[in-house]
Structure formats: C-alpha cells, structure tokens
N, C-alpha and C positions, 0 to 999 in steps of 0.2 A: 885266304881261306884257312881255317883251322884244321887240325889233324884229328878231328872227331867226326862222328856221324852227324851231330848237330851242326858242325861247321859246314859239312858237305851240303846239308839241306838248305842252307841260307843262300846258296848260289843259284841264280836263275838262268844265267847265260853261260853255256858250257863250250869249251873247245875240246878237241881230242886230248890234249895234254892235261886239261883240267879233269876230265873224266878219269883218265888213267891215274892221275895223282890222287884223286879222291878215293879210288878203289884201293890203291896201295896204302893210303893213309888209314883207311878203315880196316882193310883185310890184313895188312902187314903185321903189325904188332898184336897178334892174337892173344887174347887173355880171357879168363873166365868172366872178367868184368864186362866185356863187350858181348858176351854170348847171348844176352837178352834180346839184342837187336841184330845179331849176326848169325845166320844159319849156314853151317858148313856142310858141304856135300862131298863125299869121297866114294870111289869105286868099291871100297871095302866097308862102306857104312851100312847102316840099318835104318829103315824108314820108321822104326819105332823108337829110335834114339832121340835125344833132345836136340841134336844138331849143333853140338859144340865141337871145338877142334878135337877134343879127346874122344868124343862120341858123335861122329858125323852121321848125317842122313845118307841114304843110298842113292836116291834119285833126285834129279833136278826138279821134276814135277812135284814131289812131296814138298820141297822147299818153296816152290812157287805157290802151292796151295796154302802154306802156312804164312807166307809173307804178308805184311801189312805196311801201310805208308811209313816210310822212314827206315824200313828194314834193309839189310844187306844180305845177299846170298853169295857166299864165297865157295867156288867150286874147285876142288883139288884136281891136280893133273890126272890124265888118263882118258880112256875111251869109254863113252857112255852110249852103248848100243840100245837104241830105242825099239820098243815093241808097240808103243803108242806115241804120238807126237806130244811135244811139250806145249801145253795150252795155257796161255796167259790171259786171264780175263779180269783180274783184280787190278785196279789202278792205284797208283800213288797219288800224291797231291803236289801242287806247285812248290810248296814249302817242304814237303817230305816225299821226295821221289823214292822209288824202290830201286835198289842197285843189284845187278846180277853180273858177276864177273869171275874171271880166273883168279884163284888165290895166288897172290905174290907172283903173278906172271907165269904160273905153271901152264903147260900146254894142255888145253881141254878140247877134246874132239867129241862132237855130238854126231853120231853115225845113224843115219836113217835107212840103211840098206834093208833092214828087216821090216820096215813099214810096208803094209800091203799097197798103199797108194804110190809108193816108189816104183812099182812095177805094173802100173796101169797099162792095159794093152793098147795097141795101135787103134786110134779112133775113139778110145775111151775117155771118160771125164773123171777128174779127181773130185770127190765130194768136198764141199767147201770146208767143212770142219777138219778134213784130213790134209789140207794144204799147208805144207811147211813142216820141217823138222821142229821149228818153233812156229806155232800158230798163235798170233797175238791179236787181241781185240781189247786193248787197254792203253792207258795214257800215263805219263809221268814215270817212265822207267829210264834207267841208265844201264845199258847192256854193253859189255866190253870184253874183248879178249877171247871170244869163243871161235872155234873152228867147226863149221857145219858142213857135213858131207853126206852124199848119197840120199838126200831127202827128196820128198815130193815138193819142191822149192826148199831153199835153205831157211830163210826167214820169210814168212808171209804175214803181213800186217794190214789189217782192214779195219777202218774206223779207229785209227790211232792218232793221238795228239800229244805234242810236247814231250816226245821221247828223244833220247840221244843214244845212237848206236855207234860205238867207237871201236876201231881196231878189230873188226870182225872179218873172218875169212870164210867165204862160202864157195865151195868148189865141188865139181863132179856131182852136182845134184841133178835130179830127173825133171827139173823145170827151172825157172829163173832162180838165180842164186839168192836174190833179195827182191821181194815185191811189196810195194806200198800202194794201197788202193783205197777206194771208198772215200768217205768223208774224213780226211786226215790232214791235220794242220800242224805247223810249227815243229816238225821233226827234223833232227840233224843226223845225217849219215856221214860219218867222219872216218877217213882213212880205211875205207873198205877195200879188200882184195876179193874179187869175184871172178872166177875163171873156170873153164872147162865144163860149164853147165850145158845140159842138152835135154831134149825131150823126145825120146823114142816114140811116144804115143802120137806125136804130131809131125814126125820126120823133120824136126828142126824148125818148125814154124814159130815157136814162141818162147824158147828159153833164152833169156837175156842175162847179162851180168847183173844189171840193176834195172828194175822196171818201176817207175812211178806212173801208174796208168789207171784208166777207168775209174776216175774219181775226181775229187776237187778238195781244195783246202789251201790256204795261203801260208807262207812262211816256211815251206820245206826247202832244205838246203843240203846239197851234196858237196863235199869238199875233200880233196886228197884221195879220191878213189882210183883204183886201177882195175880195169874191166877188160879181160883178154881171153881170147880163144873160146868164146862162147858160141853156141851154134847159131844163134839168131843175131841180135844186136848187142853192142856193149852197153849202151844206155837207151832206154825206150820210154817215151812220155806219151804213148798212145792214149788218146781220149782223156787225158787229164786236163781239167778245165780251169786250173788256177796256175799262176806263174811259179816256176821252180827256178832256183839259182843253182847252177852247177859251176864249180870253179876248181882250178888246180887239179884237174882230173885227166886221166889217160885212158884211151880205149884203143885196143889194137888186136889184130888177128881174128876178128870176129867174122862169122858167117861162112866158114869153110867146113866141108863135110868130113871131119876127122873120124866119124863113127860109121861111115859107109851106109848111111841111111838110104833106103830106096825112096824114089820120088822126093828128093831133097827139097826142102822148102825154106831154108834159112835165108834171112834177108842180108845180113852182113854189113850194117852201118855201124860206124863208130858211135855217133850220137844221133838218135832219132828224136827230133825235137817236136813231137806231136803226131797228129794223124787221127783218122777216124772217118766215118761216113755218115754225115759230113764231119770234117775235122773242126773242133772248136778253135776259135781265134784266141790264142793265148800268148802273152808276152814273156816267154821263158828267157832266161839269161844264161849264156855260156861264155865264160871268160878264162883266160890263161889256161887253156886245156889243149890237149894234143890227141889227134886221131891218126893212126898210121897202119898201113898194110891190112886194111879191112877189105872184105870181098866186094863191097859196094861203095857207098859214099863215106867220106870222112865225117861230114856233118850234113844232115838233111832236114828241111822243114817238114817233109813228108805230108805236104798238103796243108800245113798250118798257116793260115793267112794273118796270124796275129803279129803284133809289134815286138818281135823277138830282137834281142840285143846280143850280137856276137862280137866280142871284143878281144883282140890280141890272142887269138887261137892259132894253132899250127896244124896243118895236115900234110902227110907225106906218103907217097907210094900207095895210095888207095886205088883200087881197081875201077872205081867210078869217079865221081866229081869230088873235089876237095870240099867245096862249099856249095851245096845245092839249096838255093833259096829262090826258086823261080815260080812259086805258086801264083796263079793269076790273082791280082788284087792284093797280094801280100804286102805287109808293111814292115818287114824286117830291116834292121840297121846293122851293117857289117863294117867294122872299123879296125884297121891295123892288123888284119889277119894275114897269115902266110900259107901259101900252097906251094909245095915242092914236089915235083915229079909225080903228081896225081895224073890219072888218065885225062882229066880236064880240071883246070884250076877252079873255076867257079861258073855257076849258072845262076844268073841274077835276074829276077823278074822286074817288070816295069815299075812296080810300086815299091821296090826295095832300094834303100839308100846304101851305097857302097863307096867308101872313101879311105884312102891311105892304106889299102890292101896291096899285097904284092902284085896282083894282076893290074891294079891301077897304076903302080909305079913303072910298069913296063919291064922289058928285058926277059931273059930266060932264067927261070928258077929251077935249078937242078941240084944234084948232090954236091957239085963243086961250088954252089952259091952259099953253102952253109958251112960252119966250122966242123960239124960232125953229123953223120947219119947213123952213128952207132948208139943204139938205145940201151946198151947194157948197164950204164950207170943208173938209168931211171928204172930199170926193171930189177935191180938188185935188192938186197935187204933194206927194209925200212930203218929209219933212225930209231934210237932208243925210245923216243917219245911217240913213235908211230907215224911220224911224218914221212913224206916221200924223200928218197935220197936226192942229193943234189946232182944235177946234170947240166952244168953251166955252158956246155958247148953244143948240146943236142939241138939241131935245127935252128941254130942262131945264125943270122945272116953275116957273112964275112964282111959285107960293106957297112955294117953298123946300122942298117935301117931299123927303125923302131916298129917292126912288125913281128908278129908271132909271140908265142908263149915263152916264158923264162922259168926254168926250174933250177 
C-alpha cells in the first residue's frame, strides 16, 4: 500500500494495522498539498475555516458534513464536548472510502455528557436519531482511534455496510458502547475496547459492550475486542439473523450492579450468541476467545437453535455455565473448548455436537490445571499496532492439551 490517499483507497480488505497505517500515512506528514482532501479538526478551530492544519475546523460534525468520497478527517487531540450527536449520513465508495481518525495518534475524546438523550429517565425511550455520540447510517467509512464517552450509546450504526472501525474505545456510555443493527453487512470491528457502559433508564437491561442485534447482513466480523464490566452482556447478538464471526476477543466482569441500580436487570453473559422470541436460527462463529468472571454464562446460545461453531474458546470462573448450548433442537458444534472452574462446565443439548472439549477429556479442571489464572497480561496496554497484548500462559492447560484459546 502506498503512502498517499489514493494508495489507501485501492485497498479493499483491511486489518486493524492497515487502517492505522493508512491514517498515519495520510494524516502524518501534513502539508498544504494534501489539504484539498484532508479536513483537520481542532478544539481551537473555527467551522468557517478551510480545515487545513494551520486553519482547522472546530467540530467533527462540520468536517463530516463537508467530507466526500476519498476524503480524510484528521482530528487533533483534545475533548470534544457534544451538544448534538455526530451524525454520519454521507457514504464513501468501495474505491474511495472516507476516513475519520485521530491525527498522528493524538488522544481524541468525544464526550456526550451534555446530550439530552444521555439522561433519558427511567422507563424512557431514546429517539432513534439521538442514539449514539456517533449516529451513523452510511457505508464505506474507516473510523479509527477515537474515544467515545458518556453518550446515549457510544457508536450507533444502523443500515451500515462495508465500514471498518479500528482501535476505538467506548466506555461509560448510557447505553451499549457500540451497537450495529438493521440491514448491515461486511463491517469490521477491530481492536475495540468497550467497558463500563450502563443504562440507568432500563436498570441494566440492555447496555452491552458490543451489540450486533436486531437486524441482518452477512460478512460482519469482530476481532481483537475487549468487552468488560458492562452492565448487561459483553457481546450480544440478540435477534441478528445473519452469521457473525467473533474471534480473538475477551469478555469479562459483565453483568454486575456496580451502579446500585434498583430492580437490577443486567444479564451478565460474556458472549450472548443470539436470542429472540422466537430466536432466529443463525450459525454464528466464536473462536479463540475467552470469557471469565461474568455474572452469568461465559458463552450462551440464548435460545439460538442455529448451527453455531464454537472452536478453541476458554471460559473461567463464570457464575453460570461455561458453555451453555442446550436449546432444544439446536445444531451447534463445540470443538476444543476449555472450561475452568465455572459453576458448571457445559450444558449441551441433544442436537449439539461436542468433541475434544475439556469436559469430554474428563478429569477436574481448576486453577491448578492451567499455567496461570492471572489475566493482567491480557488486560494491559495494547501493542503499538492496536493488537491485544500477549498472554502466553493465561488459561493454558499444564498438560499440553489442545483445548482453549491462545493469546
């Protein structure tokens, strides 16, 4: 890939490193020559300015309104306190996506505390247009390096296709940190950190770390996420009718009432792999992922009878079942998974295939059965490219059995 905007646009398949490298390449060596397609935003800017490095815009929304396919929005470091949410409705194209990211890796905080929808009363409903510090109904964007806090959702994306969200942090929002829904296909959510999200208006019933729910669309991928200490679930695929791939992802500490909500309603699953009334039969895939110390199950089908594939995942010390796949008539396949010191290792229905898992191998699987139950390596700072830190001993069997995730 070249080091120009045109080089970035030629790339159709993106990894987290590629997104970051593209933004650095485009945003890094700022010059007047690149100002025609690069819109710079800064906290001391002016929305009447041209949006150059020397004369930046003041608001991200103004840059979004001006951006056209192929353009880049470079946001300088600082806190952007919103009085209206950032609404993205203009799409890029497959060959010319629109990029929005932090300038040269500077820390950009988008704060939704002042948004009225952030303080919706108990029992109230958030109007659709007000959902999200970033409310997005657009395709072919590359969004990277933003920190979204105190919003009515962090990112809310409905009817979104072929977007890449990389190295985003969504925390302490008043609904789910990141929600993708509606008719949405081919989105990549890479190296997301989403934590501490809660929903006072529902007493903890619906604020997840990451929700891909209430919609359909193939090709959606979650990779390298950490989803922790959210009031409801870490990951939630409620009523999403198309397969989702989740891999190399960690969900922990979800479903506890850290906010002292009355009539607490948080579920507390690490990975909720479907659900609904009735639940659509969907073949989601979860692999090389870890769920630990959640208030309910590590992984649950939540009534999804589809042909789900759960391969080489680990659960530890969950208050419920490590792997809950007992829906009547379910067709899930569980292979090479590890349960350590969960309240119950697995609940497997008659239609589910389970082979080579720790509970199939027999014996007692507890803290002494693995090299380490210390998660600190995995929960520490990410690598320079945004990838998860290495944790080569965490929940790895001492006996060398080929079960469970490896980080």
